[in-house]
C-alpha positions in Angstrom: 13.0 -8.8 -7.9 12.5 -5.2 -7.5 9.2 -3.1 -6.9 8.9 -2.3 -10.6 8.8 -6.1 -11.5 6.8 -7.4 -8.2 3.4 -8.7 -9.0 0.9 -6.4 -8.0 -1.6 -8.9 -7.0 -2.5 -10.5 -3.5 -1.1 -13.9 -4.7 2.4 -12.4 -4.0 4.6 -13.7 -1.0 4.0 -11.8 2.2 2.5 -11.6 5.4 -0.9 -10.2 6.3 -0.4 -8.0 9.0 -1.3 -4.7 11.3 1.4 -2.5 10.8 2.0 0.1 12.9 4.1 3.2 12.0 5.7 6.0 14.3 3.5 8.9 13.5 0.4 7.2 14.8 -0.4 5.6 11.4 -1.9 1.9 10.9 -2.2 -0.3 8.1 -3.8 -3.5 7.7 -2.5 -5.8 4.5 0.1 -7.6 3.1 3.5 -6.9 4.0 6.3 -7.5 2.1 10.4 -6.3 2.0 11.5 -4.9 -1.0 14.5 -3.0 -2.1 14.3 0.4 -3.8 16.9 3.2 -4.2 19.4 1.1 -2.8 17.6 0.5 0.4 15.3 -2.2 1.9 11.8 -0.8 2.6 8.4 -2.4 4.2 5.7 -2.3 1.3 2.5 -2.4 2.7 -0.4 -3.2 0.2 -4.1 -2.5 1.5 -6.8 -4.8 -0.1 -10.3 -4.5 0.3 -12.6 -7.4 0.4 -12.9 -9.4 -3.2 -10.4 -7.4 -4.9 -7.3 -8.5 -6.2 -5.8 -5.2 -6.9 -4.5 -3.1 -3.8 -6.5 -0.3 -2.8 -3.4 1.5 -1.5 0.3 0.8 -1.3 2.6 2.7 1.2 6.4 2.3 1.3 8.2 2.8 4.7 11.7 2.4 5.9 12.7 0.2 8.7 13.2 2.9 11.1 9.8 4.2 10.7 8.2 0.6 12.1 6.6 1.0 15.5 5.1 -2.7 15.7 4.2 -5.5 13.4 1.2 -7.9 14.5 0.5 -10.8 12.4 -3.3 -11.2 11.3 -5.5 -13.1 8.9 -6.3 -12.1 5.4 -9.9 -12.0 6.2 -9.2 -9.6 8.9 -6.8 -7.5 6.9 -9.4 -7.0 4.2 -12.3 -6.3 6.6 -10.2 -3.7 8.3 -9.1 -2.0 5.1 -12.7 -1.8 4.0 -14.0 -0.4 7.4 -11.3 2.5 7.1 -12.4 3.4 3.7 -12.7 7.4 3.5 -16.2 8.8 2.9 -17.4 10.0 -0.2 -15.9 13.5 -1.3 -18.8 16.2 -0.8 -18.9 19.8 -2.4 -20.7 22.9 -2.1 -23.0 23.7 -4.9 -21.4 26.0 -7.6 -22.0 29.7 -7.3 -24.8 31.7 -8.9 -23.9 33.4 -12.0 -25.4 36.8 -10.6 -22.9 39.4 -9.5 -22.3 39.3 -5.9 -22.9 42.7 -4.0 -19.6 43.0 -2.1 
């Protein structure tokens, strides 16, 4: 089964892990091995608590992996919720008046 036919939900086979990548990236989620572009890749799906679809999906080659630590599904989901980026804030729109500079 390739990545285009693999089910996207949390019921697919895999292992719940903390995946550490060279370059100081950490992911908590469901790890599976897939083949894309003629190469084996690690597919990491990050799930938030109570959601069936992944919040994020990352693909890495085997050489990029520093460490894999098995954890529980509940722990992985809680960590993903904890590391959700804050809401994006923006500055107010400028006034319509011409600026003196």
